[in-house]
KOLZA-937825 format. One record per residue (C-alpha): residue number from 1; residue in one letter; x, y, z negated. Coordinates in nm, 3 decimals, always signed. Each point is the difference from the previous one (the first is absolute). Example, Ala and Ser with C-alpha at 12.3 -4.5 7.8 and 13.67 -1.06 7.14 Angstrom:
% residues 2
R, k, r, c1, c2, c3
R, 1, a, +1.230, -0.450, -0.780
R, 2, s, +0.137, +0.344, +0.066
This chain:
% residues 99
R, k, r, c1, c2, c3
R, 1, m, +0.558, +0.545, +0.081
R, 2, s, -0.089, -0.052, +0.361
R, 3, k, -0.230, +0.220, +0.207
R, 4, f, -0.259, -0.278, -0.043
R, 5, y, +0.018, +0.018, -0.381
R, 6, r, +0.149, -0.347, -0.034
R, 7, g, +0.276, -0.120, -0.229
R, 8, y, +0.128, +0.070, -0.351
R, 9, a, -0.106, +0.303, -0.203
R, 10, r, +0.198, +0.077, -0.316
R, 11, p, -0.161, +0.118, -0.325
R, 12, g, -0.090, +0.366, +0.036
R, 13, a, -0.011, -0.010, +0.381
R, 14, e, -0.380, +0.022, +0.016
R, 15, k, -0.265, +0.211, -0.166
R, 16, i, -0.372, -0.075, +0.003
R, 17, d, -0.081, +0.335, -0.161
R, 18, p, +0.183, +0.274, +0.194
R, 19, y, -0.012, +0.227, -0.308
R, 20, g, +0.097, -0.267, -0.252
R, 21, p, +0.327, -0.169, -0.088
R, 22, e, +0.172, -0.249, +0.227
R, 23, d, -0.138, -0.354, -0.019
R, 24, f, +0.213, -0.233, -0.208
R, 25, r, -0.026, -0.311, +0.215
R, 26, e, +0.200, -0.169, +0.266
R, 27, t, -0.170, -0.149, +0.302
R, 28, y, +0.066, -0.192, +0.315
R, 29, l, -0.235, +0.099, +0.281
R, 30, m, -0.066, -0.240, +0.284
R, 31, g, -0.274, -0.078, +0.247
R, 32, w, -0.111, -0.212, +0.292
R, 33, e, +0.280, -0.136, +0.211
R, 34, s, -0.038, -0.166, +0.338
R, 35, p, +0.093, -0.369, -0.035
R, 36, d, +0.155, -0.008, +0.346
R, 37, k, +0.181, +0.335, -0.047
R, 38, a, -0.207, +0.151, +0.283
R, 39, p, -0.005, +0.381, +0.010
R, 40, l, -0.266, +0.145, -0.227
R, 41, p, -0.277, +0.218, +0.142
R, 42, q, +0.102, +0.364, -0.042
R, 43, r, -0.362, +0.120, -0.005
R, 44, i, -0.038, -0.100, -0.366
R, 45, p, +0.152, +0.247, -0.250
R, 46, f, +0.262, -0.143, -0.238
R, 47, l, +0.012, -0.335, +0.183
R, 48, g, +0.365, -0.076, +0.051
R, 49, p, +0.275, -0.241, -0.094
R, 50, n, +0.065, -0.091, -0.361
R, 51, n, +0.323, +0.122, -0.154
R, 52, w, +0.150, -0.318, -0.149
R, 53, p, +0.304, -0.004, -0.229
R, 54, v, +0.310, -0.135, +0.167
R, 55, g, +0.131, -0.338, -0.111
R, 56, n, -0.311, -0.130, -0.177
R, 57, a, -0.205, -0.210, +0.243
R, 58, h, -0.177, -0.174, -0.289
R, 59, f, -0.149, +0.332, -0.117
R, 60, q, -0.143, +0.060, +0.347
R, 61, q, -0.133, -0.356, +0.027
R, 62, v, -0.175, +0.015, -0.338
R, 63, l, -0.161, +0.339, +0.063
R, 64, l, -0.121, -0.094, +0.349
R, 65, s, -0.145, -0.325, -0.133
R, 66, y, -0.184, +0.192, -0.272
R, 67, y, -0.119, +0.263, +0.250
R, 68, h, -0.143, -0.262, +0.238
R, 69, s, -0.174, -0.180, -0.289
R, 70, v, -0.161, +0.324, -0.117
R, 71, m, -0.109, +0.076, +0.357
R, 72, q, -0.175, -0.338, +0.021
R, 73, v, -0.196, +0.083, -0.317
R, 74, a, -0.084, +0.345, +0.139
R, 75, q, -0.122, -0.146, +0.330
R, 76, f, -0.219, -0.250, -0.187
R, 77, l, -0.150, +0.279, -0.212
R, 78, l, -0.066, +0.215, +0.309
R, 79, a, -0.182, -0.293, +0.162
R, 80, c, -0.213, -0.032, -0.315
R, 81, f, -0.073, +0.375, +0.000
R, 82, a, -0.099, -0.013, +0.367
R, 83, l, -0.242, -0.286, -0.062
R, 84, s, -0.147, +0.183, -0.300
R, 85, i, -0.093, +0.299, +0.219
R, 86, g, -0.151, -0.216, +0.271
R, 87, q, +0.292, +0.003, +0.244
R, 88, a, +0.197, -0.284, +0.156
R, 89, s, +0.284, -0.127, -0.219
R, 90, d, +0.258, +0.142, +0.242
R, 91, f, -0.158, +0.349, +0.003
R, 92, f, +0.288, +0.174, -0.180
R, 93, k, +0.265, -0.201, +0.183
R, 94, n, -0.140, +0.110, +0.336
R, 95, n, -0.014, +0.364, -0.111
R, 96, s, +0.343, +0.022, -0.160
R, 97, r, +0.277, +0.239, +0.102
R, 98, v, +0.270, -0.232, -0.135
R, 99, p, +0.125, -0.283, +0.219
């Protein structure tokens, strides 16, 4: 695991309940990645480079495509939420900490 909590986590590596047994799941943690590989703002905790497996560019391409699609849905929903509370549709976009 990276210091940004990105990459592969084997079964038993994580625990939701600190007093319970290890979680029996395996995960791959990833997040926003600058399309132009520009340095990421250090002011945002846990925002850092993804930890991609070596030799599998297709895996990276598929996950980034999925991530960007989900972000489009999230941005649409945030615009709807903003309008529903009487704000401009870009209210949350203009007040976001994420680039």
